[in-house]
ROMARRO-49095 format. One record per residue (C-alpha): residue number from 1; residue in one letter; y, x, z. Coordinates in Angstrom, 2 decimals. Layout:
# ROMARRO-49095
{seq=NUM type=A py=Y px=X pz=Z}
...
This chain:
# ROMARRO-49095
{seq=1 type=M py=-28.05 px=8.49 pz=-18.68}
{seq=2 type=T py=-31.11 px=9.64 pz=-18.74}
{seq=3 type=K py=-33.69 px=8.62 pz=-16.37}
{seq=4 type=E py=-33.99 px=12.04 pz=-15.68}
{seq=5 type=A py=-30.91 px=12.33 pz=-15.27}
{seq=6 type=T py=-28.76 px=12.92 pz=-11.11}
{seq=7 type=P py=-25.83 px=9.86 pz=-12.34}
{seq=8 type=I py=-23.12 px=10.06 pz=-10.57}
{seq=9 type=V py=-20.71 px=6.73 pz=-10.60}
{seq=10 type=M py=-17.09 px=6.70 pz=-9.04}
{seq=11 type=I py=-13.97 px=4.49 pz=-8.63}
{seq=12 type=G py=-10.20 px=5.10 pz=-8.83}
{seq=13 type=E py=-7.35 px=5.01 pz=-10.56}
{seq=14 type=T py=-6.57 px=7.29 pz=-13.73}
{seq=15 type=L py=-2.84 px=6.70 pz=-14.76}
{seq=16 type=I py=-0.89 px=9.29 pz=-17.32}
{seq=17 type=D py=1.08 px=12.30 pz=-15.49}
{seq=18 type=L py=4.41 px=12.85 pz=-16.87}
{seq=19 type=Y py=5.97 px=16.82 pz=-16.39}
{seq=20 type=L py=9.98 px=17.01 pz=-16.78}
{seq=21 type=D py=9.68 px=20.01 pz=-19.48}
{seq=22 type=S py=13.83 px=19.31 pz=-20.35}
{seq=23 type=L py=16.49 px=18.31 pz=-20.52}
{seq=24 type=Q py=17.88 px=18.00 pz=-24.30}
{seq=25 type=E py=20.84 px=17.80 pz=-26.23}
{seq=26 type=S py=20.37 px=17.35 pz=-30.59}
{seq=27 type=S py=24.21 px=16.65 pz=-31.25}
{seq=28 type=P py=27.19 px=16.72 pz=-28.85}
{seq=29 type=G py=26.83 px=13.76 pz=-25.87}
{seq=30 type=Q py=22.99 px=13.44 pz=-27.39}
{seq=31 type=K py=21.42 px=14.07 pz=-24.37}
{seq=32 type=S py=17.58 px=12.92 pz=-23.76}
{seq=33 type=F py=14.56 px=14.04 pz=-21.57}
{seq=34 type=V py=11.70 px=15.35 pz=-22.33}
{seq=35 type=F py=8.22 px=15.14 pz=-20.59}
{seq=36 type=T py=4.87 px=16.38 pz=-20.98}
{seq=37 type=G py=2.04 px=13.04 pz=-20.25}
{seq=38 type=A py=-1.34 px=14.34 pz=-19.52}
{seq=39 type=V py=-4.34 px=11.83 pz=-18.36}
{seq=40 type=G py=-4.38 px=12.06 pz=-14.21}
{seq=41 type=G py=-5.34 px=9.54 pz=-11.43}
{seq=42 type=G py=-7.40 px=11.62 pz=-8.37}
{seq=43 type=P py=-10.84 px=9.85 pz=-9.99}
{seq=44 type=A py=-10.78 px=10.93 pz=-13.37}
{seq=45 type=N py=-9.68 px=14.25 pz=-12.51}
{seq=46 type=C py=-13.14 px=14.52 pz=-9.97}
{seq=47 type=A py=-15.22 px=12.99 pz=-13.24}
{seq=48 type=A py=-13.64 px=15.51 pz=-15.91}
{seq=49 type=S py=-14.99 px=18.38 pz=-13.56}
{seq=50 type=L py=-18.18 px=16.99 pz=-13.30}
{seq=51 type=A py=-18.43 px=16.53 pz=-16.54}
{seq=52 type=Y py=-17.18 px=20.23 pz=-17.84}
{seq=53 type=L py=-20.71 px=20.90 pz=-14.97}
{seq=54 type=G py=-22.87 px=18.92 pz=-16.78}
{seq=55 type=K py=-23.12 px=16.29 pz=-14.63}
{seq=56 type=P py=-23.41 px=12.58 pz=-16.32}
{seq=57 type=V py=-20.55 px=11.11 pz=-14.10}
{seq=58 type=S py=-18.91 px=6.85 pz=-14.54}
{seq=59 type=L py=-15.64 px=6.18 pz=-14.01}
{seq=60 type=I py=-15.19 px=2.38 pz=-13.51}
{seq=61 type=T py=-11.45 px=1.91 pz=-13.85}
{seq=62 type=S py=-8.65 px=-0.49 pz=-15.67}
{seq=63 type=F py=-7.41 px=0.66 pz=-19.25}
{seq=64 type=S py=-3.98 px=-1.73 pz=-20.55}
{seq=65 type=S py=-4.99 px=-3.70 pz=-24.18}
{seq=66 type=D py=-1.38 px=-1.53 pz=-25.15}
{seq=67 type=P py=-1.73 px=1.76 pz=-26.93}
{seq=68 type=L py=-1.63 px=3.59 pz=-24.55}
{seq=69 type=G py=-4.79 px=2.49 pz=-22.38}
{seq=70 type=V py=-6.41 px=2.61 pz=-25.48}
{seq=71 type=Q py=-5.54 px=6.25 pz=-26.17}
{seq=72 type=M py=-6.24 px=6.76 pz=-22.40}
{seq=73 type=R py=-9.95 px=5.99 pz=-22.94}
{seq=74 type=E py=-10.52 px=7.94 pz=-25.94}
{seq=75 type=L py=-8.92 px=11.11 pz=-24.09}
{seq=76 type=L py=-12.08 px=10.66 pz=-21.41}
{seq=77 type=L py=-14.36 px=9.49 pz=-23.24}
{seq=78 type=E py=-13.92 px=13.33 pz=-25.25}
{seq=79 type=R py=-14.86 px=14.48 pz=-21.79}
{seq=80 type=G py=-18.22 px=12.68 pz=-21.80}
{seq=81 type=I py=-17.20 px=10.20 pz=-19.24}
{seq=82 type=D py=-18.69 px=6.82 pz=-19.59}
{seq=83 type=L py=-16.55 px=4.00 pz=-19.34}
{seq=84 type=S py=-19.48 px=1.61 pz=-19.69}
{seq=85 type=L py=-18.60 px=-0.22 pz=-16.48}
{seq=86 type=S py=-15.00 px=0.05 pz=-17.02}
{seq=87 type=C py=-12.29 px=-3.40 pz=-17.55}
{seq=88 type=Q py=-9.34 px=-3.82 pz=-20.23}
{seq=89 type=D py=-6.18 px=-5.93 pz=-19.34}
{seq=90 type=D py=-4.28 px=-7.81 pz=-22.57}
{seq=91 type=E py=-1.75 px=-8.23 pz=-19.27}
{seq=92 type=L py=-0.71 px=-5.61 pz=-17.15}
{seq=93 type=K py=0.79 px=-1.78 pz=-18.40}
{seq=94 type=M py=-0.79 px=1.38 pz=-17.12}
{seq=95 type=P py=0.63 px=3.69 pz=-13.90}
{seq=96 type=V py=2.37 px=6.42 pz=-14.90}
{seq=97 type=V py=2.99 px=8.78 pz=-11.96}
{seq=98 type=L py=6.15 px=11.49 pz=-12.99}
{seq=99 type=V py=4.62 px=14.79 pz=-11.57}
{seq=100 type=L py=7.42 px=16.87 pz=-10.20}
{seq=101 type=L py=6.56 px=21.32 pz=-9.91}
{seq=102 type=D py=8.72 px=24.12 pz=-7.37}
{seq=103 type=E py=9.07 px=27.48 pz=-8.36}
{seq=104 type=K py=5.29 px=27.59 pz=-6.08}
{seq=105 type=G py=3.52 px=25.18 pz=-8.13}
{seq=106 type=E py=3.45 px=22.97 pz=-5.77}
{seq=107 type=R py=3.47 px=19.66 pz=-6.71}
{seq=108 type=S py=5.14 px=16.04 pz=-5.37}
{seq=109 type=F py=5.31 px=12.90 pz=-6.86}
{seq=110 type=K py=7.21 px=9.31 pz=-7.91}
{seq=111 type=L py=5.04 px=6.92 pz=-8.96}
{seq=112 type=Y py=5.15 px=3.83 pz=-11.08}
{seq=113 type=L py=1.92 px=0.95 pz=-10.17}
{seq=114 type=A py=3.69 px=-2.04 pz=-9.07}
{seq=115 type=D py=1.52 px=-4.91 pz=-11.81}
{seq=116 type=T py=-0.27 px=-2.21 pz=-12.95}
{seq=117 type=V py=-4.14 px=-2.87 pz=-14.45}
{seq=118 type=F py=-4.73 px=-0.70 pz=-10.54}
{seq=119 type=E py=-4.93 px=-4.26 pz=-9.37}
{seq=120 type=S py=-7.55 px=-5.75 pz=-12.26}
{seq=121 type=I py=-10.00 px=-3.70 pz=-11.12}
{seq=122 type=T py=-13.52 px=-5.41 pz=-11.09}
{seq=123 type=V py=-17.22 px=-4.75 pz=-11.21}
{seq=124 type=D py=-20.64 px=-6.21 pz=-11.34}
{seq=125 type=P py=-22.74 px=-5.00 pz=-9.33}
{seq=126 type=A py=-25.62 px=-6.16 pz=-10.89}
{seq=127 type=S py=-24.41 px=-3.08 pz=-14.10}
{seq=128 type=L py=-24.67 px=0.41 pz=-11.70}
{seq=129 type=P py=-27.75 px=2.71 pz=-12.43}
{seq=130 type=P py=-30.09 px=1.60 pz=-10.98}
{seq=131 type=E py=-31.55 px=5.44 pz=-11.10}
{seq=132 type=L py=-27.79 px=6.33 pz=-9.06}
{seq=133 type=E py=-27.88 px=8.72 pz=-6.68}
{seq=134 type=F py=-23.79 px=9.31 pz=-5.69}
{seq=135 type=F py=-21.59 px=6.87 pz=-5.52}
{seq=136 type=H py=-17.28 px=8.32 pz=-4.87}
{seq=137 type=F py=-13.99 px=6.54 pz=-4.18}
{seq=138 type=S py=-10.53 px=7.91 pz=-2.84}
{seq=139 type=S py=-8.31 px=6.33 pz=-0.35}
{seq=140 type=V py=-5.14 px=5.44 pz=-3.30}
{seq=141 type=L py=-7.31 px=1.88 pz=-4.35}
{seq=142 type=M py=-7.33 px=0.78 pz=-0.68}
{seq=143 type=V py=-4.22 px=-0.63 pz=-1.53}
{seq=144 type=F py=-4.68 px=-2.97 pz=-4.68}
{seq=145 type=D py=-6.51 px=-5.99 pz=-3.94}
{seq=146 type=A py=-9.00 px=-5.92 pz=-6.29}
{seq=147 type=A py=-9.81 px=-2.66 pz=-6.82}
{seq=148 type=Y py=-9.94 px=-2.48 pz=-2.45}
{seq=149 type=Q py=-12.53 px=-5.74 pz=-3.28}
{seq=150 type=A py=-14.53 px=-3.57 pz=-6.29}
{seq=151 type=T py=-14.61 px=-0.50 pz=-3.83}
{seq=152 type=E py=-15.98 px=-3.02 pz=-0.83}
{seq=153 type=T py=-18.13 px=-5.10 pz=-3.48}
{seq=154 type=I py=-20.12 px=-1.49 pz=-4.66}
{seq=155 type=L py=-19.77 px=0.08 pz=-0.92}
{seq=156 type=H py=-22.18 px=-3.35 pz=-0.11}
{seq=157 type=H py=-24.36 px=-3.81 pz=-2.64}
{seq=158 type=I py=-25.81 px=-0.11 pz=-1.87}
{seq=159 type=A py=-26.35 px=0.00 pz=1.92}
{seq=160 type=D py=-29.41 px=-0.51 pz=1.82}
{seq=161 type=K py=-30.12 px=2.27 pz=-1.24}
{seq=162 type=N py=-30.17 px=5.69 pz=-0.95}
{seq=163 type=V py=-27.05 px=5.91 pz=-2.40}
{seq=164 type=I py=-24.68 px=9.16 pz=-1.72}
{seq=165 type=R py=-21.00 px=8.30 pz=-0.74}
{seq=166 type=S py=-18.35 px=10.20 pz=-1.18}
{seq=167 type=Y py=-14.41 px=9.43 pz=0.30}
{seq=168 type=D py=-11.94 px=11.62 pz=-0.76}
{seq=169 type=V py=-9.64 px=10.29 pz=1.74}
{seq=170 type=N py=-6.00 px=11.66 pz=0.23}
{seq=171 type=I py=-2.93 px=10.38 pz=1.20}
{seq=172 type=R py=-0.05 px=9.35 pz=0.00}
{seq=173 type=P py=2.55 px=7.17 pz=2.31}
{seq=174 type=D py=4.64 px=5.50 pz=-1.02}
{seq=175 type=I py=1.37 px=3.89 pz=-1.24}
{seq=176 type=L py=0.37 px=2.94 pz=1.25}
{seq=177 type=K py=3.50 px=1.65 pz=2.66}
{seq=178 type=T py=3.62 px=-0.47 pz=-0.32}
{seq=179 type=N py=0.25 px=-3.27 pz=1.16}
{seq=180 type=P py=0.45 px=-3.31 pz=5.17}
{seq=181 type=K py=-3.89 px=-4.09 pz=5.40}
{seq=182 type=A py=-4.15 px=-0.41 pz=3.60}
{seq=183 type=L py=-4.08 px=1.47 pz=6.31}
{seq=184 type=Q py=-6.54 px=-1.06 pz=7.74}
{seq=185 type=R py=-8.34 px=-0.93 pz=4.90}
{seq=186 type=L py=-8.42 px=3.07 pz=4.83}
{seq=187 type=M py=-10.06 px=3.62 pz=8.05}
{seq=188 type=A py=-12.58 px=0.27 pz=7.47}
{seq=189 type=V py=-14.34 px=2.08 pz=4.94}
{seq=190 type=L py=-15.14 px=5.06 pz=7.34}
{seq=191 type=D py=-18.07 px=3.30 pz=8.17}
{seq=192 type=H py=-19.75 px=3.14 pz=4.42}
{seq=193 type=V py=-19.17 px=7.31 pz=4.66}
{seq=194 type=D py=-21.51 px=10.11 pz=4.16}
{seq=195 type=V py=-20.09 px=13.10 pz=2.83}
{seq=196 type=L py=-15.64 px=13.04 pz=4.09}
{seq=197 type=K py=-13.04 px=15.35 pz=1.68}
{seq=198 type=I py=-10.14 px=15.41 pz=4.01}
{seq=199 type=S py=-7.02 px=18.17 pz=3.59}
{seq=200 type=D py=-5.25 px=19.73 pz=7.03}
{seq=201 type=E py=-2.10 px=17.17 pz=5.36}
{seq=202 type=D py=-5.03 px=14.40 pz=5.44}
{seq=203 type=L py=-5.94 px=15.12 pz=8.47}
{seq=204 type=E py=-2.80 px=15.61 pz=11.18}
{seq=205 type=W py=-1.05 px=12.73 pz=8.91}
{seq=206 type=I py=-4.09 px=10.24 pz=10.04}
{seq=207 type=Q py=-3.17 px=11.07 pz=13.55}
{seq=208 type=R py=0.11 px=10.83 pz=13.54}
{seq=209 type=N py=0.08 px=7.74 pz=12.52}
{seq=210 type=I py=-2.66 px=6.09 pz=12.71}
{seq=211 type=D py=-5.59 px=7.60 pz=15.20}
{seq=212 type=G py=-4.23 px=10.05 pz=17.81}
{seq=213 type=S py=-7.77 px=10.91 pz=18.47}
{seq=214 type=L py=-8.95 px=12.23 pz=15.06}
{seq=215 type=A py=-7.22 px=15.51 pz=16.46}
{seq=216 type=K py=-10.28 px=17.22 pz=13.67}
{seq=217 type=P py=-12.60 px=17.08 pz=10.91}
{seq=218 type=E py=-14.91 px=16.99 pz=13.64}
{seq=219 type=D py=-14.08 px=13.72 pz=14.93}
{seq=220 type=Y py=-14.49 px=11.84 pz=12.33}
{seq=221 type=F py=-19.19 px=12.18 pz=12.63}
{seq=222 type=R py=-18.27 px=9.70 pz=14.67}
{seq=223 type=Y py=-18.52 px=7.36 pz=11.89}
{seq=224 type=G py=-21.41 px=7.86 pz=10.63}
{seq=225 type=V py=-20.19 px=10.96 pz=8.84}
{seq=226 type=Q py=-22.85 px=13.95 pz=7.72}
{seq=227 type=L py=-20.29 px=16.31 pz=6.17}
{seq=228 type=V py=-16.87 px=16.41 pz=6.62}
{seq=229 type=V py=-14.50 px=18.88 pz=3.61}
{seq=230 type=Y py=-11.98 px=20.03 pz=5.41}
{seq=231 type=T py=-9.67 px=21.34 pz=2.39}
{seq=232 type=Q py=-6.47 px=23.78 pz=4.08}
{seq=233 type=G py=-5.07 px=25.01 pz=0.08}
{seq=234 type=E py=-4.79 px=28.41 pz=-0.14}
{seq=235 type=K py=-5.83 px=28.53 pz=3.08}
{seq=236 type=G py=-9.59 px=27.45 pz=2.09}
{seq=237 type=A py=-11.78 px=25.39 pz=2.97}
{seq=238 type=T py=-14.94 px=24.63 pz=5.34}
{seq=239 type=L py=-17.51 px=22.29 pz=4.67}
{seq=240 type=I py=-18.90 px=20.51 pz=8.77}
{seq=241 type=T py=-21.87 px=18.85 pz=9.01}
{seq=242 type=P py=-23.10 px=18.31 pz=13.16}
{seq=243 type=Q py=-25.25 px=21.58 pz=13.37}
{seq=244 type=A py=-23.86 px=23.24 pz=10.65}
{seq=245 type=R py=-20.21 px=24.82 pz=9.63}
{seq=246 type=A py=-19.25 px=26.92 pz=6.49}
{seq=247 type=Y py=-16.18 px=28.92 pz=4.72}
{seq=248 type=A py=-14.87 px=28.60 pz=1.18}
{seq=249 type=P py=-12.54 px=31.41 pz=0.59}
{seq=250 type=A py=-9.73 px=29.90 pz=-1.75}
{seq=251 type=P py=-10.27 px=31.33 pz=-4.90}
{seq=252 type=K py=-7.96 px=33.90 pz=-6.36}
{seq=253 type=V py=-5.39 px=32.67 pz=-8.92}
{seq=254 type=E py=-2.72 px=32.75 pz=-10.01}
{seq=255 type=V py=-1.77 px=29.01 pz=-9.61}
{seq=256 type=V py=-0.32 px=27.55 pz=-12.50}
{seq=257 type=D py=0.01 px=23.83 pz=-11.31}
{seq=258 type=T py=-2.16 px=22.77 pz=-7.47}
{seq=259 type=T py=-2.63 px=18.89 pz=-9.53}
{seq=260 type=G py=-6.61 px=17.78 pz=-9.24}
{seq=261 type=G py=-7.10 px=20.61 pz=-7.83}
{seq=262 type=G py=-8.88 px=19.08 pz=-4.68}
{seq=263 type=D py=-10.53 px=16.66 pz=-7.10}
{seq=264 type=A py=-12.18 px=19.91 pz=-8.61}
{seq=265 type=F py=-13.53 px=21.31 pz=-5.83}
{seq=266 type=M py=-14.49 px=17.84 pz=-4.98}
{seq=267 type=A py=-16.53 px=17.72 pz=-8.33}
{seq=268 type=G py=-17.80 px=21.37 pz=-7.81}
{seq=269 type=I py=-19.27 px=19.51 pz=-4.00}
{seq=270 type=L py=-20.69 px=16.94 pz=-5.76}
{seq=271 type=A py=-22.26 px=18.85 pz=-8.71}
{seq=272 type=G py=-23.92 px=21.43 pz=-5.77}
{seq=273 type=L py=-25.81 px=18.21 pz=-3.76}
{seq=274 type=S py=-26.56 px=16.93 pz=-6.69}
{seq=275 type=D py=-28.44 px=20.37 pz=-7.59}
{seq=276 type=Q py=-29.79 px=20.52 pz=-4.19}
{seq=277 type=K py=-31.29 px=17.42 pz=-4.29}
{seq=278 type=W py=-31.26 px=16.81 pz=-0.80}
{seq=279 type=P py=-33.67 px=13.02 pz=0.26}
{seq=280 type=S py=-31.52 px=11.12 pz=1.49}
{seq=281 type=R py=-28.66 px=9.82 pz=2.93}
{seq=282 type=A py=-29.66 px=11.49 pz=6.73}
{seq=283 type=S py=-30.52 px=15.03 pz=5.95}
{seq=284 type=L py=-26.85 px=16.03 pz=4.87}
{seq=285 type=Q py=-26.78 px=16.62 pz=8.03}
{seq=286 type=S py=-29.51 px=19.27 pz=8.48}
{seq=287 type=I py=-27.86 px=21.19 pz=5.13}
{seq=288 type=P py=-27.82 px=25.01 pz=6.39}
{seq=289 type=E py=-25.06 px=26.97 pz=6.68}
{seq=290 type=Y py=-25.83 px=29.07 pz=3.70}
{seq=291 type=H py=-26.03 px=25.70 pz=1.49}
{seq=292 type=L py=-22.93 px=25.26 pz=3.04}
{seq=293 type=R py=-22.10 px=28.23 pz=1.29}
{seq=294 type=E py=-23.65 px=28.20 pz=-1.65}
{seq=295 type=L py=-21.51 px=24.36 pz=-2.42}
{seq=296 type=G py=-17.81 px=25.59 pz=-0.80}
{seq=297 type=T py=-18.55 px=28.35 pz=-4.20}
{seq=298 type=R py=-19.32 px=25.67 pz=-6.22}
{seq=299 type=G py=-16.01 px=23.77 pz=-5.01}
{seq=300 type=A py=-14.10 px=26.57 pz=-5.23}
{seq=301 type=E py=-15.11 px=27.83 pz=-8.36}
{seq=302 type=S py=-14.32 px=24.28 pz=-10.70}
{seq=303 type=A py=-11.40 px=24.17 pz=-8.71}
{seq=304 type=K py=-10.34 px=27.80 pz=-10.45}
{seq=305 type=R py=-10.08 px=26.12 pz=-13.29}
{seq=306 type=V py=-7.85 px=23.45 pz=-12.92}
{seq=307 type=L py=-5.37 px=25.70 pz=-10.78}
{seq=308 type=S py=-4.54 px=28.51 pz=-13.17}
{seq=309 type=Q py=-3.55 px=25.65 pz=-16.16}
{seq=310 type=P py=-1.13 px=22.62 pz=-16.25}
{seq=311 type=G py=-2.67 px=19.62 pz=-15.60}
{seq=312 type=G py=-5.59 px=18.07 pz=-13.54}
{seq=313 type=M py=-8.32 px=18.38 pz=-16.06}
{seq=314 type=P py=-10.87 px=21.51 pz=-17.29}
{seq=315 type=P py=-10.46 px=22.45 pz=-20.27}
{seq=316 type=L py=-12.47 px=20.88 pz=-22.77}
{seq=317 type=I py=-14.11 px=24.40 pz=-23.76}
């Protein structure tokens, strides 16, 4: 990273997405499952799209030292993602997610996350680049004590710095229920967020299960959020500040797989904010409507690239 660059640092999960392809019978009575494995995880997907867009991005995560972890690291490095802040664990394993797709390309997940490297993510604040301008994280890490503590450490470290903090509320009820502290943590970090990405499903779930007064995206301004990126799948997205709002239609694309679409959309938003060079956190609330529309277009273009192919990361070329 150079001093001229606008570095984006994110922390989060890197995992293996397994897609069930078929059940094959090699000989009578000998049947086996055939899977396709891909690099996954929301922050990893977002980082890959940012790197594709030419943005210097560093991902803080943890890898196992077995062949899966080693290869996963190499695949991310191949995409131009800086991993110098990440760590390796010799005991724990890589997490795995089984991705199930329906006939419309919509996905559901079966998660295998316990006793994995999510529980060993650490960070040294002194190692963060001094020219850091964006820090991005997601709600999945609220479940894992070590990962949450690492996220909290960074948020406290940059509290008095002019670093734009973005948060993807990516509700996964089956993950959240594994730790009774997760819901409180999910909401506690909102006081440290400038840009909030939340989907219509996330909004409804939080209203129903945590706080009934959070009924619309604008309600999150009470936490000090300056920009809400509200996504509604095929209905498009709306970018909202306390002073303006702009609608971004969903990209016109034949959807192959929705995995990573929201992550790619957020990458486009962050890339757009980086290009627009807003001077401070507080100035985000003054983004004019036409700039919000530009950001929405950047997000939709980035999402289109991912939605038109299997997996949550853009092509390498």
